N, C-alpha and C positions, 0 to 999 in steps of 0.2 A: 561733463566736466563739473564736479563739485567746486563749488566758488565757498571761500571762507570769509566772516567778517569778525572784526574786533567785537568782546561783549566786556564791558565794564574796565577792563584793562588790557594792554596788549599782549598778555601774559594768559589772556584767557578767550579761546576763539571757538565760536558755535557753526556748524556747516549749514551753510543757508537751504541747501536740500539734504535730506537722507541719503545714506550713503548706501543701504540697502531697500529694498522693495519689503513689503509684508511678508511676501513667500520666502524670500531670501534671511528674512527675521526668524521663521519659522525652522529653514532649515539649521541655522545656526542654534538655537535653542533644542534642535534636536541634536544637534553633536555636543553642544555641552552636557543635556541629560544623559549621552550616552557612556560617556565618562565617568570614571569613579569621585562621587560627592564626597564633600568634608566640610565641616564647619570651618568658617571663615575664621582666619587666625588674624592675630595683633602684631606688630614687629617683624614679621615678614623671615623669610630665608629660615635656614636651622633651628634659629633662636627665636621664632614665633610661637607665640601661647594662644589658645583658646581664651578671652574673656569676653564675658557677655554684657559685662557693665560697659562696654567699648561697642563692641560689635554683635550684630546677631545677623546672619546671612548663611547662606550654604554656596558654596564654589566649586569647580571643578577646571581643569586645565586642558584648553584645544589643542592637540599636538598639529606640529605645522604640517604634516603630510594629511591630517583628515581634510583642510580646507584651506589648499593653496590658493586659490582664486580669491577668497576672503583676505586672507594675508597680504596678498598682492596688492588689493584694492587699497587697504587701509593704509597699509606702508606707503604708498603714493600720494593719497591725500595727505599725511603726515608730512612728509617729504615738501609737497607744495605747501603747505601749511605752517613750515619751520621756515622756507625760505621766504614766505610774505609777511611773517608775523614776528617769530621769537630769533632765529638768527645763531641759533644754537651749533655751531662745530661738527662733522663728524657725524652726523646722527645715522641712525639704523635699527631695524625691529631687531630686537636683543632678549626677548620673552615670550614663552607663547600665552595668548590669551586667556583671559581666566572670563569664565561664564560665571555669573553671581545673579543668585535668586533673594529677593530678601520678602521672607512672609510678612502677614500680619504683623504688626510690631519689631519687625525687623529694622535696621538701623545700622549705621556706622558712624561714631563721632567722631569730633574734630581732626584731623591727622594731616600729615604731608606722606610723599609719597617717594622722598629721597631720603638718602641717608643722610640727617643735618649734622653730623660729624664726621662725614668723608673718610668714613674709614676702611672702606671697602673699594678694589681693585675696578678701573674702569673694565668694560662700559660703565658710566655715571647715568643713573634715570633721571633724563632732563624733560622727558615730556610724557604725560598722562592721556590716557583716553577714554572716554564713557561711551558708550553708544547703547541707546535705549530701545530695546528688542521686543517689549511688550508693547500693545497698545496702550495709550494713555489712559481707556474707558475700564482697562483692566486693575487700576488700582487706584488708591488714594494715597495721598502723601508723597512720602519718598521723594522727592525732591532732592536735587544737587546744588548743596549749599556752600556759595566758594567766596574763598576771601575773610568774610562777616557774617555775623546773622542780618537775615532778609535778603541778601542776592542770591535768588532762586535760581538756577536755570531748571526749566521745565521743556527738555525737547521733544519733539514728536516722534513716533517709532520709527527707528531707523535712522536717525539725527545723531550726530556724535559731535562730542564737546572735546577740545585740546585744551590742555594747560598746562603751564608748568610743573614740574613735577613740585616743587618746593611752594606751590601755593597750597595756602590752607584750606580745606574742604571736608563736607560731611554727607553724609544721606541721612534727612531726617525719616524721622521713624515714618512705617506704612501705617496707616492708619483702616484700610482696607484692602482686600486684593493678595497679590504676588506682584512684585518687581521684578523684571528680567533685564538682565542688561549684560554687557559683552565691557572689559575692560582690558587694556593695553598699556603697557610703559614702552618707551622708547629711549636708547641710552648713547652715548657718546664720549669722547675724551673727556676727562676732568675740566671743570670750570678754571677760566684762568682769570 
């Protein structure tokens, strides 16, 4: 069982142990690389645009049918984390996983993952997750900065960070190598 601990604030939680072994991380990387690649967009949905001043990364989407055990494990940990820390109602897996690669110079500037204007129908994104798939030795830079400058999370390979989707965050530029990660979002009914 993976136990989660609070990090900085109650809306940022890092797993105390990796969710996936190095071998499982390699399988996820292979699954991500086997799907059509696209340049990471800003704004999401059908209104997303490529904006290299805000984000430079390559992404693909892993179908639910391709890695059902991965999805099952992540959803179980998300539900446990939500019960222990966030307490959001009706949480469930709502979107396929995004496999992301940040090459040297790649980054994603400050943003939030939820619709601040609440213009879309439920399910509303409430919890975001990022899981590092690369060994930490394969890249430099690329830390996940949460809330404000200086609060950088540096998970180990296979380790995940769950955070409220309304938490401001960014991926700082990669100075060397290639950072590979898995990103997911979980939703539920509108906030009350």
